[in-house]
C-alpha positions in Angstrom: 105.8 82.8 94.7 107.4 83.2 98.2 105.0 83.4 101.1 106.2 85.1 104.3 104.8 84.3 107.7 103.4 87.4 109.4 104.4 86.4 112.9 107.4 87.4 114.9 109.5 85.1 116.9 110.6 86.2 120.3 113.5 85.1 122.5 111.2 82.7 124.4 110.5 80.8 121.1 106.8 81.8 121.3 105.4 83.2 118.1 103.3 86.3 118.5 101.2 87.9 115.7 102.3 91.2 114.4 100.3 94.3 115.2 98.6 96.3 112.5 101.2 99.0 113.0 104.0 96.5 112.4 102.4 95.4 109.2 102.0 99.0 108.0 105.7 99.5 108.3 106.8 96.4 106.4 106.8 95.7 102.7 104.3 92.8 103.2 101.3 95.0 102.4 99.3 94.3 99.2 97.2 96.8 97.2 94.2 94.8 96.1 92.0 95.7 93.1 88.4 94.5 93.2 86.1 93.8 90.3 83.2 96.1 89.7 80.5 96.5 87.1 80.9 100.2 86.4 84.5 100.6 85.1 85.5 99.4 81.6 88.6 97.4 81.1 90.2 100.3 79.2 89.7 102.6 82.2 91.1 100.1 84.7 94.1 99.4 82.4 94.7 103.2 81.9 94.6 103.8 85.7 97.0 100.9 86.4 99.5 102.2 83.8 99.3 105.8 84.8 99.1 105.5 88.6 100.7 102.2 89.5 103.4 102.3 86.7 102.3 99.0 85.3 103.2 98.2 81.7 100.2 97.6 79.4 100.4 93.8 79.5 100.7 93.7 83.3 97.7 96.1 83.6 95.6 94.0 81.2 96.4 90.8 83.2 95.5 92.5 86.5 92.2 93.7 85.0 91.3 90.3 83.7 92.3 88.6 87.0 90.1 91.0 89.0 87.2 90.5 86.6 87.3 86.7 86.7 88.5 86.0 90.3 86.9 89.1 91.9 90.2 90.6 93.1 93.9 90.9 92.2 97.0 92.0 94.0 98.3 94.9 92.0 101.2 96.2 94.1 103.2 95.2 97.1 105.2 97.5 99.4 105.2 99.8 102.4 101.9 101.1 103.6 102.7 104.8 103.1 103.5 104.2 99.4 100.5 102.0 98.8 98.2 104.5 100.6 99.0 107.2 98.0 98.3 104.8 95.1 95.1 103.6 96.8 93.8 107.2 97.2 94.6 108.0 93.5 92.9 104.8 92.3 89.8 105.5 94.4 89.8 109.0 93.0 89.4 107.4 89.5 86.5 105.3 90.7 88.2 101.9 91.3 87.6 99.8 94.3 90.9 99.1 96.1 92.1 98.2 99.6 95.4 97.6 101.4 95.8 94.3 103.2 
């Protein structure tokens, strides 16, 4: 896995943190699924397949990771794209955030 620093280098070689707006416009944003006790595995898997375009195996793995670790990165991308997915998943009763 490749990790990317979220700081920007300026001409003076001083590293400055990016603003929230800068992060929203990059593809470094993650859609995070959190574990809950009310949704079944089947419901979570169905939502990930239908809304996030995961295949069944990927959706199952994300559901298990969220269940056992408490959270799982389910999508990476631009903020605007992830926001639509987040809203749809929340509408289905899942707990998700964008980080």
